N, C-alpha and C positions, 0 to 999 in steps of 0.2 A: 255736114249735118249728121247727126247720129239717127240711124234708122231704127224702126221698131223691133227689127229682128236682132240688131245689135243690143238693144236694151233687154230683150228677152233672153239672149244669151248670158249677158251679165248677171241678170236675176238668177238664172239657173245655176251659174257658177257660184254665186253668193250663197244660194240656198244649199248646194252641196258642201261648201266651206263650213256654213253654220251647222249643218247636220253633222259634219265631221268633228267639229268642236263639241257638239252635244254628246256624240258617241264617246269621245274621249273622256268627258266628264263622268258619263255613266260607268265606263270602265274604270276610272279612278276611284269613284265612289264604291263600286263593287269590290275593288281590290282592298280598299281601306276597311271594308266590313266583312272580309272573309272571316269565317268562324274561327275562334281560338282553339287550337287542338287540345284534346284532353290528355292528362297525364295521370299515372297511378297516384293514389292517395298516399301510399306509403304507410309504414308501420307506426309512425310517431304523431298521428292526429292527437291533439290534447285530450287527456282524459279528465282533466279538471282545468276550468279556465282561471287565469290569472285574476287577482284582485281587481286589477285594472284592465280595461280593454279599450283604451283610447287609441288615437292614431299615432302616439309617440311610444315606440316599443324601447326606446333607448333609456327612458327615464321613469323610474318607479318613485312615487312620492316619498320623500324623506330619505332617499338613498342617493349615492353618486351616480353619475352617468355610466352606462354599461361600457364594457371594454371593446374596442374596435373602431373601424371606420364608419362614421355616421353617413348615411345616404338617405335620399328621399325618392320614393317611387309614387307616382300618381297616374291616373288614367280615367277612363270612362267605361261604364257598362253599357253595352249596346245590344240590339238585336240584330238579325241578319239583314234587316232592312235599314240600318244605321240609325235606328231610333233610339234615343237615350232612355235608360231604365232607372226611374227614381225608386228609392226605398227598397233597393235590393240588399240582401245580406251577404256580406263578404266576409269570410273567415281567412285569416292570414296566419301561418306559423312557419317556423324555421330553426335551424341550428344557430348557435351563437358564433362569435369571433373565432373560437377554437374548433368549430365543428361538432359541437355537442348539443343534443336536444334535452330539454328539461322534461324528461319523459322516463317512466319506469323501465321501458323496453330498451333504453339506451344506456343502461347501466354498465354494460361490458366496455363501453367506449372509455378509453383512458384519459381522454381530454377533459379538462375541468369544467364544471358548471360555472356560470356567471350569475350570482345571486341578485345582480343589479339589472339583469336583462329580462325584459317582459317576455318575449319570445312567441306571444300569441296576441292577436287582435280580432275583435269582431266589429265590423264597420258597417254602416248603412250608406248607400249611395245617395247624393244629393239630387235636388230637382233636375239637374242636368245629366244625371248618371255619374257625377264624378266622385272620385275617392282620392285619398292621399294618405300615405304613412311615412313616418320618420323611423328608420330602423338602423340596425348594424349589418354591414355586408357579411354574410355568413361565410364560413370557411368550407373547404372540401373536407370529406371524411371518408374512411375506408368501408366498403361493405364486405368485400372478400379480399384475399391476398392479392388478387390481380384486378380489382375493380374499385376505384375511388369515384364518389360522386362528386361532380363539380359543384360550386357554390350555386345555391338555388333557394327560392322562397315558394312555399306552397300556398295556393289559392283555392278556395271552395265557395262557389257562388250558387245561391238559390233565388230564383225570381219567379213570381207568380205567372203562370201561363207559358213559361219558357223551360227548355230542358235544364236541369242542373248541370253545373260544370265544374270539374275538379282538374286543376292543371298546375303547371310549375313554371315560375319565371326563372330564366337563366341570364347570365351576364355575358354580353358580346366580348369576344376576344379571349375567353378562358380556355387555356390549353386542353383541359379535360373535357370540354363540351363534345368534341368529335369522338371521344373515346367512351363516352358515357353509354351504357347499355339501354338506357331509355330515350335519351336525346339523339344519340348518334345515328341510329338506323332511320331516323325519320327523313321524309322527303325535305330537300332544301327549303322550299318555300314554306313548309309548316315549321321547320326549325326556326326560320327568321321571325315568325310571329311569336315565338317564345323567348328569343334572345333580345335583351334590352341593353342599349349602349348607355353608359353613364357619362355626363358631362357637367362641368361646374356650372352652376347658375344661381340666379337670386343675389340678394345683398350679402348673404352669408357664404356664397360661393361653394355650397355643398354639392357633391356629386349627385345629379338628378337624372331620372330616367322615366319614360312613359310606357305604361303597360295597359293597353286597352283590352277589355274583356268582351268578347262578342259571342253571344249565346244563341243557340239554334231555337 
């Protein structure tokens, strides 16, 4: 026969176990909503917006598709409490498949421009805080004789009631990441939040990656 003391002990053990699971969930949730580290805006923020600012940077109406590897990046805009942020303005800009920005300050770059590449987008997050862009994977480019910037995409986010965020997305596994003067010195846990792994997905098997943006 099971005594009341045995039942009590079991209830205590079950309570501790349940509490441990709850604590694990809280820690996982907290880790998932760690703030996205900020990065420098850089000198190539667009001075004029493209005629189109839709989610597909690879295609300008009436022109051929841009040169380079087509990729897709998606994610959500969240606050530090993991709450999705709808209606947030997200500006995205980047170099093309040769490492050149369509910007007057990048004229000394010997790489060619791609007239078919949009290079800039202005998005609005949906009701769940989501966004998605289809773009070209940018190339690396030299800053000085001994510093090449790894492939990256710039993000600038402004949400009512939250601190604005300017940051950069990097691609996991790129050799230049660890040598970059902006990304390389960062603590490893912060670097991981900015490095995105691409993997084929969807019916079209495009390389896709997820980049959540968590604002303070």
